[in-house]
C-alpha positions as CSV (number, residue, x, y, z in Angstrom):
1,M,163.1,-18.6,104.7
2,P,162.1,-18.0,101.0
3,T,158.3,-17.5,100.5
4,K,156.7,-20.3,98.0
5,K,156.3,-17.9,95.5
6,A,160.2,-16.9,95.7
7,A,160.9,-20.6,95.5
8,N,158.6,-21.6,92.1
9,K,160.2,-18.4,90.7
10,K,163.4,-20.2,91.0
11,A,162.5,-23.7,89.5
12,A,160.8,-22.3,86.7
13,P,162.7,-23.0,83.5
14,K,164.3,-20.0,81.7
15,K,162.7,-19.6,78.3
16,A,165.3,-20.4,75.4
17,A,166.6,-17.3,73.6
18,K,165.8,-16.7,70.1
19,I,168.7,-16.9,67.7
20,P,168.8,-14.3,65.1
21,A,169.4,-15.4,61.1
22,K,172.7,-14.4,59.9
23,K,172.4,-12.3,56.8
24,D,173.3,-15.3,54.6
25,A,171.2,-17.9,56.3
26,A,169.2,-20.7,54.1
27,K,166.0,-19.3,53.4
28,D,164.8,-23.0,51.6
29,L,165.6,-26.5,51.6
30,S,167.6,-25.9,48.5
31,S,170.3,-23.5,50.3
32,L,170.1,-25.6,53.2
33,F,171.3,-28.6,50.8
34,E,174.1,-26.4,49.4
35,D,175.3,-25.1,52.8
36,G,175.3,-28.8,53.6
37,L,177.5,-29.8,50.8
38,K,179.6,-26.8,51.5
39,D,180.4,-28.1,54.7
40,L,181.1,-32.0,53.7
41,Y,183.4,-30.7,51.0
42,W,185.5,-28.4,53.5
43,A,185.4,-31.9,55.9
44,E,186.4,-34.4,53.5
45,K,189.4,-32.0,52.4
46,A,190.2,-31.6,55.8
47,L,190.7,-35.3,56.5
48,V,192.4,-35.7,53.3
49,K,195.2,-34.1,55.0
50,A,194.4,-35.4,58.9
51,L,194.3,-39.2,57.7
52,P,198.3,-39.5,56.8
53,K,198.8,-38.2,60.3
54,M,196.5,-40.8,61.6
55,E,198.2,-43.6,59.7
56,K,201.4,-43.0,60.7
57,N,200.8,-42.6,64.2
58,A,199.0,-46.2,64.2
59,S,200.8,-49.1,65.1
60,D,198.5,-52.1,64.1
61,A,199.0,-53.4,60.5
62,K,195.3,-53.8,60.1
63,L,194.4,-50.1,61.1
64,K,197.0,-49.0,59.1
65,K,195.8,-50.5,56.1
66,A,192.0,-49.6,56.7
67,I,192.9,-45.7,57.5
68,G,195.3,-45.8,54.2
69,N,192.2,-47.3,52.2
70,H,189.6,-44.5,53.6
71,L,192.3,-42.3,52.2
72,E,191.7,-43.2,48.6
73,Q,188.2,-43.3,49.5
74,T,187.8,-39.8,50.8
75,R,189.6,-38.4,47.9
76,N,186.6,-39.9,45.8
77,H,184.3,-38.4,48.5
78,V,185.8,-35.0,47.4
79,T,185.3,-35.9,43.8
80,R,181.7,-37.0,44.2
81,L,180.9,-34.0,46.3
82,E,182.4,-31.6,43.3
83,A,180.2,-33.8,41.2
84,C,177.4,-33.0,43.4
85,F,177.9,-28.8,42.9
86,N,178.4,-29.5,39.1
87,A,175.1,-31.4,39.0
88,L,173.8,-27.9,40.5
89,G,175.4,-26.0,38.2
90,K,177.5,-24.6,40.9
91,K,181.1,-24.3,41.2
92,A,182.2,-26.4,44.1
93,Q,182.8,-24.2,47.4
94,A,184.3,-25.2,50.8
95,K,182.9,-23.6,53.6
96,K,184.5,-24.3,57.2
97,C,183.0,-27.1,59.1
98,D,183.0,-26.2,62.7
99,A,181.8,-30.0,64.0
100,M,184.8,-31.3,61.6
101,Q,187.1,-29.2,63.1
102,G,186.4,-30.4,66.1
103,L,186.5,-33.8,65.5
104,L,189.7,-33.4,64.1
105,D,191.1,-31.6,66.8
106,E,189.8,-34.3,69.6
107,G,191.8,-36.8,67.4
108,K,195.1,-35.1,67.4
109,S,194.6,-34.7,71.4
110,I,193.8,-38.3,71.6
111,M,197.1,-38.7,69.7
112,E,199.0,-36.8,71.7
113,E,197.4,-37.9,75.1
114,T,198.1,-41.6,74.3
115,E,201.3,-43.7,74.2
116,A,202.3,-45.3,71.1
117,G,201.2,-48.7,70.5
118,S,197.8,-50.5,71.2
119,V,196.3,-47.4,73.6
120,R,196.9,-45.2,70.8
121,D,195.3,-47.4,68.2
122,A,192.3,-47.5,70.7
123,G,192.0,-44.1,70.5
124,I,192.3,-43.5,66.9
125,I,189.8,-45.8,66.3
126,A,187.5,-44.0,68.9
127,A,188.3,-40.8,66.9
128,S,188.1,-41.7,63.5
129,Q,184.4,-43.3,64.6
130,K,183.4,-40.2,66.0
131,V,184.2,-38.9,62.4
132,E,182.5,-41.6,60.4
133,H,179.4,-41.1,62.7
134,Y,179.3,-37.5,61.6
135,E,179.9,-38.5,58.4
136,I,177.1,-40.9,58.1
137,A,174.5,-38.6,59.7
138,S,175.8,-35.9,57.3
139,Y,175.4,-38.0,54.2
140,G,172.4,-39.3,55.4
141,T,170.6,-35.9,55.5
142,L,172.1,-34.6,52.6
143,A,170.7,-37.7,50.6
144,A,167.4,-37.3,52.0
145,F,167.4,-33.2,51.1
146,A,168.3,-34.3,47.4
147,K,165.7,-36.5,47.2
148,V,163.0,-34.6,48.1
149,L,164.7,-31.6,45.6
150,G,164.8,-34.3,43.4
151,H,168.7,-33.7,42.9
152,K,169.1,-37.5,41.1
153,A,172.7,-37.2,40.2
154,A,173.4,-35.5,43.7
155,L,171.5,-38.2,45.3
156,Q,173.1,-40.8,44.0
157,E,176.6,-39.5,44.5
158,L,176.0,-39.0,47.8
159,L,174.7,-42.7,48.6
160,K,177.5,-44.1,47.1
161,T,179.8,-42.2,49.8
162,L,177.2,-43.0,52.8
163,N,177.6,-46.5,51.8
164,E,181.5,-46.4,52.0
165,E,181.1,-44.2,55.3
166,K,179.4,-47.1,57.0
167,K,181.1,-49.8,55.8
168,C,184.1,-48.0,57.1
169,D,182.5,-47.8,60.6
170,E,181.7,-51.3,60.7
171,L,185.6,-52.4,59.6
172,L,187.1,-50.3,62.9
173,T,184.2,-52.0,64.6
174,G,185.8,-55.1,63.6
175,I,189.5,-54.1,63.9
176,A,188.9,-53.0,67.8
177,D,186.9,-55.9,68.4
178,T,189.5,-58.5,67.0
179,N,191.9,-58.2,69.9
180,L,192.6,-54.8,69.8
181,N,190.8,-53.2,72.5
182,T,192.1,-56.0,74.5
183,K,196.0,-55.3,73.8
184,A,195.4,-51.9,75.2
185,M,194.0,-52.9,78.7
């Protein structure tokens, strides 16, 4: 039987390891803001490639239309991010966004693991909303950074896109709630 002292040692939580910063780590909010822009630029460009596949695999007419419309918006989001870089006097540069890659991989898996029709449509909406929520969080954060940093032009562009992402999320919820999820049962 373990002693009381030994039992307490097992129950004590481990201290979290400190993660060392990479050589090119952001050193201030401005650098963190630029890194975020690079991530989102990659993410939006990746979405431009992924959305046509989702549209093709959707069967519901409203969902197909929503995805097609969002593809056009996403192309505008890429342009707006380029305007943000331009406003900062920087060349637009993409940096792989691991979070978006994971969400896109999950979306592809959902399409592969569901039968075509309303079940797949429900899965496409679920995957799409995860993407929208990630984008809403990212654009909201970058808008807050832009505000603090005094990047007014970038802030305006980021807020326009944030608004569109929120509307897209609401539209997807409406499509799912109006019979689609019931059909998938």
